[in-house]
C-alpha positions as CSV (number, residue, x, y, z in Angstrom):
1,M,96.7,127.6,28.6
2,K,94.3,129.4,30.9
3,P,94.5,128.5,34.6
4,L,91.8,126.6,36.4
5,R,90.8,129.5,38.7
6,P,89.1,132.4,36.9
7,T,91.6,135.0,38.2
8,W,95.0,135.7,36.6
9,C,97.5,138.3,35.5
10,E,97.9,138.8,31.8
11,I,101.4,140.0,31.1
12,D,101.6,141.9,27.8
13,L,105.1,141.2,26.4
14,N,104.6,143.5,23.4
15,A,104.0,146.3,25.9
16,L,107.2,145.3,27.8
17,R,109.1,145.4,24.5
18,H,107.7,148.8,23.7
19,N,108.7,150.2,27.1
20,F,112.2,148.7,26.6
21,S,112.4,150.4,23.2
22,E,111.7,153.7,24.9
23,V,114.7,153.2,27.2
24,R,116.9,152.3,24.2
25,R,115.7,155.4,22.4
26,V,117.2,157.7,25.1
27,A,120.1,155.6,26.4
28,G,122.3,156.2,23.4
29,E,125.5,154.1,23.5
30,A,124.9,153.2,27.2
31,A,124.4,149.5,27.9
32,I,121.0,148.6,29.5
33,L,120.8,146.6,32.7
34,A,117.2,145.5,33.2
35,V,116.2,145.3,36.8
36,V,114.1,142.1,37.4
37,K,114.3,141.8,41.1
38,A,111.3,140.7,43.1
39,D,110.2,138.4,40.3
40,A,110.4,141.2,37.7
41,Y,108.4,143.5,40.0
42,G,105.7,140.8,40.3
43,H,105.4,140.2,36.6
44,G,107.2,136.9,36.6
45,V,110.8,136.4,35.5
46,E,109.9,133.3,33.5
47,G,108.2,135.4,30.9
48,V,109.8,138.8,31.3
49,V,113.4,137.8,31.1
50,P,113.3,135.9,27.8
51,A,111.3,138.7,26.2
52,L,113.9,141.2,27.4
53,I,116.7,139.1,26.1
54,D,115.0,138.9,22.7
55,A,114.7,142.7,22.8
56,G,118.4,143.1,23.3
57,V,119.0,143.7,27.0
58,E,122.7,143.5,27.8
59,Q,122.6,142.8,31.6
60,F,120.2,142.0,34.4
61,G,119.9,143.3,38.0
62,V,118.6,141.5,40.9
63,A,118.5,142.2,44.7
64,L,119.4,138.8,46.1
65,V,121.9,136.0,45.3
66,E,119.0,133.6,45.2
67,E,117.4,135.6,42.4
68,G,120.6,135.6,40.4
69,I,120.8,131.8,40.8
70,A,117.2,131.5,39.5
71,L,118.1,133.4,36.4
72,R,121.2,131.2,35.8
73,Q,119.0,128.1,36.2
74,M,116.7,129.5,33.5
75,G,119.7,129.6,31.2
76,V,120.4,133.3,31.3
77,R,124.0,134.0,30.1
78,Q,124.1,137.8,30.4
79,P,126.0,139.4,33.3
80,I,123.8,139.5,36.5
81,L,124.4,142.2,39.0
82,V,123.5,141.3,42.6
83,M,122.5,144.7,44.0
84,G,122.0,143.4,47.5
85,G,125.7,142.5,47.8
86,A,127.3,139.3,49.0
87,P,126.2,138.2,52.5
88,P,128.6,135.9,54.4
89,G,128.4,132.3,53.2
90,S,127.4,133.2,49.7
91,E,130.9,133.3,48.2
92,A,130.8,129.8,46.7
93,V,127.4,130.1,45.0
94,I,128.3,133.5,43.7
95,L,131.4,132.1,42.0
96,A,129.7,128.9,40.9
97,N,126.9,130.9,39.2
98,D,129.2,133.7,37.8
99,L,127.3,136.4,39.6
100,C,128.6,140.0,39.8
101,P,128.0,141.5,43.3
102,I,128.1,145.1,44.4
103,L,130.7,145.8,47.0
104,S,131.0,148.9,49.2
105,E,133.3,147.7,52.1
106,L,136.5,145.8,52.5
107,S,135.4,142.8,54.6
108,S,133.0,141.4,51.9
109,A,135.7,142.1,49.2
110,R,138.3,140.1,51.2
111,R,135.9,137.2,51.7
112,L,135.2,137.0,48.0
113,N,138.8,137.4,47.0
114,D,139.8,134.5,49.3
115,A,137.1,132.3,47.9
116,A,138.1,133.2,44.3
117,L,141.8,132.6,45.0
118,A,140.9,129.2,46.5
119,A,138.8,128.3,43.4
120,G,141.4,129.6,41.0
121,A,138.8,132.0,39.6
122,R,138.5,135.7,39.0
123,L,135.4,137.6,40.1
124,S,133.9,140.9,38.7
125,F,132.2,143.4,41.0
126,H,130.7,146.8,40.9
127,L,131.6,149.4,43.6
128,K,128.6,151.1,45.1
129,V,129.1,154.6,46.4
130,D,126.7,156.7,48.5
131,T,126.1,160.1,46.9
132,G,123.2,160.9,49.1
133,M,120.7,158.0,49.3
134,G,122.2,157.2,52.7
135,R,121.6,153.5,52.3
136,L,124.2,151.1,50.9
137,G,127.5,152.4,49.5
138,A,130.9,153.8,50.4
139,R,131.1,157.5,51.1
140,S,133.6,159.7,49.3
141,E,135.7,160.2,52.4
142,Q,136.2,156.4,52.7
143,L,137.5,155.9,49.2
144,D,141.1,157.1,49.8
145,E,141.6,154.0,52.0
146,L,139.2,151.6,50.3
147,L,140.2,152.0,46.6
148,P,143.9,151.0,47.0
149,A,142.8,148.0,49.1
150,L,140.3,146.9,46.4
151,R,142.9,147.4,43.7
152,D,145.3,145.1,45.4
153,L,142.9,142.1,45.7
154,Q,144.3,139.9,43.0
155,A,141.2,137.8,42.3
156,L,138.7,140.7,42.1
157,E,138.1,143.0,39.1
158,M,136.1,146.3,39.5
159,V,134.1,146.5,36.3
160,G,131.6,149.1,37.4
161,V,130.9,152.0,39.8
162,M,127.4,152.9,40.7
163,S,125.2,155.0,42.9
164,H,121.5,155.4,43.5
165,L,119.4,158.5,43.2
166,A,117.1,159.5,46.0
167,V,114.6,161.9,44.2
168,A,115.0,161.4,40.5
169,D,111.3,160.9,40.3
170,E,110.9,164.5,41.3
171,P,113.1,166.2,38.7
172,E,112.2,169.7,39.9
173,L,114.2,169.1,43.1
174,P,117.9,170.2,43.1
175,F,119.3,167.3,45.1
176,T,119.7,165.0,42.0
177,A,122.2,167.6,40.6
178,V,124.1,167.4,43.9
179,Q,124.3,163.7,43.6
180,Q,125.6,163.9,40.0
181,Q,128.3,166.3,41.1
182,R,129.3,164.0,43.9
183,F,129.4,161.0,41.5
184,T,131.7,163.0,39.1
185,K,134.0,163.7,42.0
186,I,134.1,160.0,42.9
187,E,134.8,159.1,39.3
188,S,138.0,161.2,39.5
189,Q,139.0,159.5,42.8
190,V,138.5,156.0,41.2
191,R,140.6,156.9,38.2
192,Q,143.3,158.5,40.3
193,A,143.6,155.3,42.3
194,G,144.6,153.5,39.0
195,L,141.2,151.8,38.4
196,S,139.4,152.0,35.1
197,P,136.0,150.3,35.3
198,R,133.9,150.1,32.1
199,F,130.5,150.8,33.6
200,W,129.5,154.0,35.3
201,H,125.9,154.2,36.3
202,L,123.7,156.5,38.2
203,A,120.4,156.5,36.3
204,N,117.4,154.5,37.4
205,S,114.2,154.7,35.5
206,A,113.4,158.3,36.4
207,G,117.0,159.3,35.9
208,I,117.1,157.8,32.4
209,F,114.4,160.2,31.2
210,S,115.4,163.3,33.2
211,L,119.2,163.4,33.3
212,D,122.0,164.1,30.9
213,L,123.3,160.6,30.2
214,S,126.4,161.5,28.4
215,A,128.7,160.4,31.2
216,Q,126.8,157.2,31.8
217,T,128.0,153.9,30.2
218,L,125.2,151.9,31.7
219,V,121.6,152.6,32.7
220,R,119.3,150.6,35.1
221,P,115.6,150.7,34.0
222,G,113.2,149.0,36.4
223,I,109.7,150.4,36.9
224,V,109.6,152.0,33.5
225,L,109.9,148.6,31.8
226,Y,106.6,147.6,33.5
227,G,104.8,150.9,32.6
228,G,104.8,152.3,36.1
229,L,107.0,155.5,35.9
230,T,104.5,158.1,37.1
231,G,104.3,161.9,37.3
232,G,103.4,164.7,34.9
233,F,107.0,165.2,33.7
234,F,107.3,161.5,32.8
235,D,104.0,161.4,31.1
236,Q,105.5,163.7,28.5
237,A,109.0,162.3,28.5
238,V,108.3,158.6,27.8
239,S,105.5,156.7,26.1
240,Q,104.6,153.8,28.4
241,K,102.2,150.9,28.0
242,P,100.8,148.9,30.9
243,V,102.2,145.4,31.0
244,M,100.2,143.8,33.8
245,H,96.5,143.3,33.5
246,L,94.8,141.8,36.6
247,V,91.8,139.9,35.4
248,S,88.9,138.0,37.0
249,H,85.3,137.0,36.1
250,I,81.9,137.4,37.7
251,A,81.0,134.3,39.7
252,Q,77.6,135.2,40.9
253,L,75.0,138.0,40.6
254,K,72.6,139.0,43.4
255,K,69.8,141.5,43.9
256,L,69.6,143.6,47.1
257,A,66.7,145.5,48.5
258,V,66.9,148.9,50.0
259,G,68.6,148.6,53.4
260,D,70.4,145.3,52.7
261,T,74.1,145.1,53.6
262,V,77.0,143.2,52.2
263,S,80.4,141.8,53.3
264,Y,82.2,142.0,56.6
265,G,81.4,144.9,58.9
266,Q,78.2,145.8,56.9
267,R,80.2,148.7,55.4
268,F,77.9,148.9,52.3
269,T,74.2,149.5,52.6
270,A,72.0,149.5,49.5
271,E,70.3,152.9,49.2
272,R,68.3,151.7,46.1
273,P,67.4,148.4,44.5
274,T,70.9,147.2,43.8
275,R,72.6,144.4,41.9
276,V,76.0,143.2,43.1
277,A,78.5,140.9,41.4
278,A,80.7,138.5,43.4
279,I,84.3,138.3,42.0
280,P,86.8,135.7,43.1
281,I,89.7,137.9,44.1
282,G,90.7,139.3,47.5
283,Y,93.5,140.6,49.6
284,A,95.2,137.2,49.6
285,D,95.7,137.8,45.9
286,G,97.0,141.3,46.4
287,Y,93.8,143.2,46.0
288,N,94.4,145.7,48.7
289,R,91.9,145.8,51.6
290,L,92.1,149.6,51.6
291,L,90.2,149.5,48.3
292,S,87.1,148.5,50.3
293,N,84.2,150.8,49.1
294,R,86.9,152.8,47.2
295,G,88.2,150.7,44.4
296,E,86.9,150.5,40.9
297,M,87.0,147.8,38.2
298,L,86.1,147.5,34.5
299,I,83.3,145.3,33.4
300,R,82.3,145.5,29.7
301,G,84.7,148.4,29.4
302,Q,82.8,150.5,32.1
303,R,83.9,151.4,35.6
304,V,82.0,150.0,38.5
305,P,82.7,150.5,42.2
306,V,83.7,148.0,44.9
307,A,80.8,147.4,47.3
308,G,81.8,146.8,50.9
309,T,84.8,145.2,52.5
310,V,87.5,143.4,50.5
311,C,87.7,139.9,51.8
312,M,90.5,137.4,51.6
313,D,89.2,135.6,48.5
314,W,86.3,137.8,47.3
315,I,85.2,141.3,46.4
316,L,81.8,142.6,45.5
317,A,81.0,145.1,42.8
318,D,77.9,147.3,42.5
319,V,76.9,146.7,38.9
320,T,73.4,148.3,39.1
321,D,74.2,150.9,36.5
322,L,75.4,148.4,33.8
323,E,72.7,147.8,31.3
324,Q,73.9,144.2,30.6
325,V,75.9,142.0,32.9
326,A,76.2,138.3,33.2
327,V,77.9,135.6,35.2
328,G,81.2,134.9,33.5
329,D,81.8,138.4,32.3
330,R,85.4,139.5,32.3
331,V,86.5,141.9,35.1
332,V,89.7,144.0,34.9
333,L,91.0,145.1,38.2
334,L,94.2,146.6,36.9
335,G,95.0,147.4,33.3
336,S,92.8,148.3,30.3
337,D,89.6,147.2,28.8
338,G,88.8,148.9,25.6
339,D,89.4,152.7,25.9
340,N,89.2,152.6,29.7
341,C,92.1,151.8,32.1
342,I,92.6,151.2,35.8
343,S,96.2,152.3,36.2
344,A,98.6,151.2,38.9
345,E,99.1,154.9,39.7
346,E,95.4,155.3,40.3
347,W,95.3,152.2,42.5
348,A,98.4,153.4,44.4
349,E,97.0,156.8,45.1
350,K,93.8,155.3,46.6
351,V,95.8,153.1,49.1
352,G,98.5,155.6,49.8
353,S,101.3,153.7,48.1
354,I,103.4,153.6,44.9
355,T,103.1,151.6,41.7
356,Y,106.1,149.4,42.7
357,E,104.1,148.0,45.6
358,V,101.0,147.5,43.6
359,F,102.8,145.3,41.1
360,C,104.9,143.5,43.7
361,G,101.9,142.9,45.9
362,I,100.0,140.7,43.4
363,S,100.5,137.3,45.1
364,K,102.0,134.2,43.8
365,R,98.7,132.4,43.9
366,V,97.6,134.5,40.9
367,P,98.9,132.8,37.8
368,R,100.8,134.9,35.2
369,I,99.7,134.3,31.6
370,Y,102.1,135.8,29.0
371,K,100.8,137.3,25.8
372,N,102.9,138.2,22.8
């Protein structure tokens, strides 16, 4: 059912499945953990997660305990890795919802162990190590003390070891190889401590298509599932299809005389007899204000420019060069229309951002419509 307002996101689940199949093609025997944090990168877990389950995903990754609980409430039975860890006070809900947190220091591990012992339960976790991202994770020099302590916690089981790559999306840089070497060294440390986790994972979306995965038993695709892995190397390495199509419709058409201005700040002045279309989408919907006088959209399969300042609820388009245009015409702000496409990468370049932020920035007031 279409929403009442004439602006929505069409989420192409066939494109999502295609992108997942590209990951499966190169992952070999490695299990696939689909990253669906931030509401599946703005695409909506309610449609994305069931489609990925049907496609054969083995695990899911989220950032927050609350996101993991939401998946359980949807009926998800697959393992759920909470990549943001286990903040104090979350122990009971982690156990109750059978979530698998990452751990990288002893205090969190002890809290969870005590809670699990009290509940008569056993909790799985992944150890996160820092190989150069400099964010979360235990450093190699900490492991001689940390690993034996983790091993002795009776109610916890280390089922995975992971790290995160800093520059995998720039495969020409040598630092990823450095991180791989450090991860291999850490694997030896873990095994020498008498631990034998099943899952070893370093590869994010970019790493999946640029690294030797022979030593990886799990991979973590995120942005590639949604068609947003960018760069010349990846254009050749993986066939991606856009999943999100941001759609609106023309609400009003207006003629301007030479010298007339439109929108806040009078940043657009008609230099010829001009026709503008008012479209009910704005920065409150996630259409970035930096696209004022810079953005483009597709109407009847043709590109037309944004005219003037992006407002909270409206934008204007210069449709003078369209031979035919009418109130009610479909407008594609992101995604494809016929043979033409406004990509998230193009949008991101214009506003000085990345595809991740483009997808995540489409606000909750824009309904998601799922298409098979």
